[in-house]
C-alpha positions, 0 to 999 in steps of 0.5 A: 500499499502506498503511503498516505500523503498529506499535500502542503497547506494551502494556508501558507503563503509558500512563495514567501517562505524565509529562513525562519522558525514558523509554528508546527502541529508539535514535536516528539521527545523520548526520556532517558533514565538510568533504570528505564534507558530510553522510555517511550515516544511522546508527541508534544504540541506546545514548543516549550521544554519544561526543564530544571533551572539546575539541569546540566544541559542549562549549567554545564553545556551538555547539549548537542544537535543535528539538522537535516531535511526532508523534501517533497518529491514529484508525486507529493510523497516526502523523504528525508535525506541521508538521515542515517548519517546525522544519526551517526554524527549525533552519537559521536557528539553524545559520546564526546559530551558523556551522554547516552547514545541514541539508537539509530531506530529511535532516531529514524522514528523520531525523524519519521513520526515528526515529519509525518505529523507535520506533512502539511508544512512540507513545501510543495515539490520544486525542480531541484529543491526550489527554495523550500525544504522541511527542516529537521533539528534533532537535539539531545540534552541533559535535563537532570538537575545536578549541582556538581559537575557530573553528567546527570541522571536524565537526557532529553531527546527531542526532534522539531521541524519547521518549514524553511527557505534558503539560508544565502540564497541558493535555491533551484539549482541557482546560487547568488555569491557572497563575500566572506570574512576571516575571523582572525580575533578568535578561535572557534575550536581547540586543537583536540577539542570540540570542533568535530561534534555539533555542540550547542556551545561551539556556536554561541561564542561566534554569533558576536562575530558573525553580527560584526561581519554582516554590519561590515557586509559579509555574509559569512565567516571563515576560521583558520585553524587554531594551532598555526592559524594558517590552514583553513578550518571551516566557515562558522555556519558550514563546511569549507569546499573548493575547486583547485585551480586547473592549468587548463580547461582541459584538465579534470576538475579537482575538488579540495575539502580540509583535512582538520581534527577541529572541523564538524564532518558534514554530510553535505560536504561528504555527499558532494565528495561523492557526486563529484566522483560520480562526475569523474572528477578528482577529490582531494582531501586534505590541508588547506594553507590560507596561502592557497586563497591568497596565491590564486590557487583556487578557482571556486570556493564554496560553503556547504551544509544542511542549512547554507546547501552550497553557497558560492564564495565571491571574495574573502577578506582577511587581516595582512601580517601588517594588520592591513585588510586585503580582499581575494577575488574568488573566480571573476568575483561575482558569480557562482562558478560553473563546477559549483552550479553543477554540484548544487544541481547535482545535489539539489536534484538528487534531494527533490528526486529529479535526479537518480542518486545513490541507493539510501540517500532518500529515506524512507524509499516509499516516503513518509506515510502519515498513517504511520505516525 
């Protein structure tokens, strides 16, 4: 029997969908306790979480989260993009923060239920992703109350959704290019620190510098490695990925991705590397000196992530050793490069079901079933 389909709400003006938080039907949650492990799934209509003021997640920052998307297909079905990868990454974060693992079956069940109960908030199908998707935010937080510095005795796993527009305007196979600036006065993650996990505490300290950059006209901030401040790590909101400069147009493109122990392992970047290989490109996963950007060694640069999708970078501004600002133009300094657009069209085409992708990338294969919510 085909999954039960619920169409997009006719009460929502989908043409005005922004990158924002919208009210939905509710979220799902599970509670872990030492004597029971993970409890039964609960569907909660209220968007509020009742937590003790001394919860370890509030007092000591024991929380982590994930971000993935669900897309409406041409036949009206809704499928999530690679949720198994997000499940694995959440558990990597949980282990680092002394929190219990969320079993993969619970993670997938939670994602399926919350999307199924909110199918009316999944935007209409549009070729190559259009401008809309349903953003899915799994979160794990220590909700047990403790005074001392201990892991806690209660944990809550919840998943909520919101219809979502584009973060930087990349949609429908098109992508406006943006300006980036290097953050020199703040180290995002220490060597052997928390850079590889999606902890809430990794993001709050960046807000100040991100706001400053936006006031100066930069859409996105870039971080170098904390140890030498000479290697590229990642953007504040997303991973860094680039196309190496070629000696001639006949040379096969090479996609380069930073090798660092301080960056989040992006599901989007991993997918793009797989897509690049399928296109016959070379993939070079290695440390990327920032000097390579200065010397013009990269002909295209992009930010990639669940929220950002693929965002072309047209310039990167940085401080020289003498303290003076300098700006490096990428490509023509104005528009997305052809390889960036090719990657974007392949990625969003697979997500929207307009292109065939590797087996298992869209889940569930038959689509989210409202009858199984």
